[in-house]
N, C-alpha and C positions, 0 to 999 in steps of 0.2 A: 412533496409526501406528508409533511408535518401538517400541512392544512387539512388534508386527506385524514390524516388519523385523530385529528383533534375535532374535527367538523363531523365526520361519519360515524364515531365511536366515543362520544363524549363519556359515558358510563364508565370507559376503561380506566379511570383514575382508580378504581379500587383495587386494579392488578398492580398499582405501581410499586415499583422497588428501587429504592434511592441508594447508592454508593458514592462513595467518594473517590473519583478516579485518580490514579495515581499518576503522579508527575511525570510526563512523559517528554522525551527530547523530539520526537516528532507527534505534532498536536493535532491529527484530523479534526475537521470540524465540517459543517454543512451537509453537501451532496455527499462527501466520501462515508459519513457516519451512518446517514440515512439511505445509502445506497447497500448497505451491509443486510443481508437476508439471514436469519435463522432457519434452517431447513429440518422439519421434524419427518422422521418416517417411521413403519411401524417397528423398526429394528434399532433404532436410536436417533441420534441427530448430528449436524453439521453445520457447516457454514456455506453460505453463496454470497456472490456480488453481483449486482445489476451493471451490465456494461453497454445497454442501447437504451437511450430515453423515449424512444417513441413506443418500441415493443415490449420494455421493461424485460428482455432479454437476460437470463441469470446464469451465470457462469459457476460451475463447483467441480468437484472430484467425482470422477465414475464411481469410486467405491463408496461414495456417499449415499447413493440412489440405488445401488443394486447389494444384493446380498451374497455370500459366499458363494452361493449355488450359481449365481448369475442371473436371480430373478429381479427384475424391476420392483421396487417398493412403491407402496402409495406415498407421495410426496403433498406434503403441507408446508405452505410459505409462511414465514412470519416475519413481518417487516418492522423496522427499527422506527422507533418515535424520536428518541434522542438517546444520550449517552445514560441516562439515570433511569429509565424506565423499561419495565418489560417488552420485548417485542410481540407484537400481535399478529396471531394467526388469522390472515384475511383470504388467502386464496389457495385452492389446491395447483399443483404444479404438473404439467404435461412436459414428456422428454420431448425432444427434438432431435438431438444425437449425442452420441456418448461415445469415449475413446478408451480403452484399456490403458493403451500407450499413447498420449502421455498422462493418463489419468485425468481427463478432463470432460464434462459434460456441459450441455446447455439444456436449459429448461426455460419454457414460457410459464407466465401466469396463465390459469385456466379458469377455473368457477370461483364465484365468492363465497366465501365462508361467513356465515351469519354468526356474530361474534356474541350473541345472546344466548344462543342455543348451541353453537360449534358444527351447526349442519351445514352441509355443502348444498348449495343452491343450483339453480340452473342458469343463474346471471353471470354473465361475461365480466369480468373482473377488471380488465382495462377499460370496458364502457361505462361500468360503476365509476371508475376513477374520473372519466371524462366528465360525466354526468354530476359529480360534486366537485368540479373544476381543480382537480388536484393532479391534473396533467400536464405535462410529460413527467416521466419518473423520475427520481435524481438518478445517477449513475457516476460511476469512476471514470478517467479518463486513462488512455494507455499513456505508458513513457514513450517519447519519440523514438519509433522505430527505424529509423534514418541513421540514426547514430548506434553503431554497434549492435543491430537489431534489437534495440532496448534494454540490453544487459547491463545491470549496475557494474560498478568497479568494485575491484578487492577492496574490503575494507570500508566501502560504502556503507553510511547508515540507513537503515532500513526499518519500517516498522510492520507487525503482524496483526491483522484486525479478523477477529471471528468471535465464535461462540463455543471456547472451551467449556468440556463438561466439568472441569475443574474450578471454573469461574461461575458458576450460576448461568442463568439464563439473559443477563444483559451483555452487551458488546463489551470485548476485553481486548485491550491494546498492549502488545509487548514490544519493545525496541531493542534493537542488537546492530550487528553488522554483518555484511557478507565475509563468511569466515573461508569461502573458497566455491569451486565449482566441481560436479560430477561431470566428466569427459567422456565422450565415444571415442576418443582416439587422438592422434599426433595432427596438428596443423601444418602439414608438408605442402599443402596446396596453395596458400594464399587465401583462401575462402575466408569469409566474415566468421569471426570464432563463435558467434551465435550457433552456427550449424553443428557444431561439435557439442555444447554444453547440454547435457541431459537434465540436469539440476542444480540451482543455486543451494548452497549452503549456508548457513546463517546461527549464530549463537543466541537470537532471539528465540524466547521460550516458543514451540510448538508443541500443543498437548492434544490429546483426542479431542475432536469438536472443532479444532481448528481447521480441519481439512475442507477446502472447498472456500475458505475465506480470501483475503486479499494481503498481499505484500505490497508496499508502497514504498517511494523515496520522499526526500525531504520537499519535494514540491509536489506532494500528494497524488503523484502519478504511478499506475498500477505496473510492477515489474514482474509478477509472476502470482500464483496460487499455491499456498502451503499445501503438503500433501502428506508428509511423513515426519517421523522424527527417528533418531538412532540413539541405543545405548538406553540410558534410563531417561524418564520421561523429561522431557525439555532438554536433554544433552546437547543434541544438535539438531535443528531441524533443516527439512529439505522442502524446496521449493519450485514448483514447475516454472520454469523459464518463459519470458515473452516471447521469444522466438517458437517455443513448441506450442505455445497458444496461437500464435498468427499462422502456424502452418494448419492446425486442427481446424481454425476458421476457412481458411482456403481450401482444405478439403472437403470441408462441408458445405461450401458456396459451390465446388466444382460437382459434388454428388448431388446436389439440389435440396438438401436439407435446410440449409440457410439460403433466405432470397438474397440474392446478389447485389440489389439496389440498397436493402437496408444494413447488410453487415460491410460492403464495402462504404457505404456513407459514413459507418461508423467508424472505419478505420481512417477514413480523410478527415473525419471530424476532430478524430485525436490528434492526428498529425498537425492539422491546422491550429487546433487549440494550443499545442505544445509550441507552434513556431511564435504563434501571437502572444502566448503568455509573458507576460512584464515580469522582469526578473530584479528590476532595480528597484531601488527605495524610491519614497518621493522626492520630489526637487526642493533642494536646498539652496536658496540664491542662485537659482538656474542651473544646479548640477545635480545628478543622481548617480547613484554608484551600485554596480552590481555586486552581489555576495562572492567571496572568494570562492575558488573551485579548484578540484584536482589536487588534492592533498597527496603528496609523495613523502613516504616515512622511510629514511635508510637508517640502521643501526650501525654506527661503527664501533671501534675499539674504545674509545672514551667519551663518545657523545651520540647522541641521536639527533639527525638533521632533518627538519622537516621544511618543504618547499611547497608552495602553492601558486596559483595562477590566479591573477584579476579576473573578475567577471567580464564577460563580452561586453563592449561597449562603455566600459569605465574609463574617466578621463586619465591622464596622465598624472605624474606627482602623486601619486598616495603613498599615505605611511599607514602603518599598521598596528594595531593592538590587540595585546593577546593575555590569555589567561590559562593558567595551568592549574587543572583541579583533578583530585581523585573523584569527584562526584560529578555523576552525567546529569547535566542540568536542561532545562528548556530555556530554547532561545529565548522566549519571550520574558523569563526570569532575568537576563543577561541585559536585556535591553538599556540602555543609559548608564550601563556599568562600566567604567574606565578600566582598562588594562594597562598593562606596560608597553610601552611605545617602542618601536622597531621603523627603520626606514627601508628596509628590503624586505622581500618576500620570501625570504631563507631565514629561519631561526635554528640555532644551533644549542642544545640542550645537554649540559653535560652530566654524564652518569654517576651521579654522588653515590656514597654510600648510604643516604636516606632513600635515593629513588631505586637503587638498584633491586631488581625482581618485582617491581610494581609496576601497577598500570594506571596510566594518567589518560586526560581527556586536556586535550590542546584546543582552546578557543580563539579563533583569530576573526578581526572584522576590520575592513578597510576605513580609512579616514582621510577626506580631504580638506584642503585649507579652507574652503568656503563654509565647512560644518557638517557639509553632506557627510553620512557614515552609512556602512551597509551593515546587515546583521551579523551577529556572531555564527560562523560555521565551524564545525569541528571535527577533529580526526583523533581516532585513540592511537596513544604512544604508549610501547611497552619499554620498559629499561633493563 
């Protein structure tokens, strides 16, 4: 997509808007950033995310492209060059299918927009991409639906990507944690929990304009689509979870709105990519270590206990280094930093007078005698 935007519309440097992106604990890059689409309509704007590299299929919220009366609005698709520049409106969008519940819509790029005149042409946008050798599209990858139907865990860190009106027209990223889930009932049948989850709750900032964007995990996998906030702006955000999205895709396939081959291939590609994705750090003296996973925080009377699991495939004999900080930091900022050493994957943190009532972030990395080590992974700890 970068080649397309630079080669095809070089005069757009006049539109440049540069910002200092805030330090974030999850730092998206590459395809994830370029897969984000700024959607303009006659009634406002919202966000979208490309989920299919071959067709450029965009997923967004139903309420982004329909007005309160239920009328479909004209759709204009503005593509992301990078984190520093204004998105560029290059195509109109055409609706494929939309669902009020779970507030999900699928859009395909349609006609090319002349960036010099802003006029809609008769040229097919995807063909124009191919002609300019900027094909296929960038796209996000789904979180592996084979595990808990792709649901994140409680207190897992996530990031929200989109174009909130409060943040101008450049891509905006906010970080937070999974605060909880909205459920449709009780799990008495032993069915997968994803079938009950109506929405993911998060303390990551979700504001008007974020609707239709992407919620991603630490591996930059899509876990859902932000679509609402509660209370005052950004107080608590709501995300359409991946199980609901997959059901929408399956329904659209069944009803003939989406081609079975293309969408099935999309889902299969996401699953294969998740399975093949390297989770280990580079080899050091023949040893590689996966990041610690599955943090479990238990608050007791006099201490908070935090336990975690070694990453899949990690060797035996690991020790761990940890940092306890009130600052949410980027894992790249912590690379090479030496924390306090412990021998077990269990840490007991006393509830002292200085800590009581405060929230900290615990960063943990695995270390091997060979010199190999993982990245710092973290969880939130409240005393």
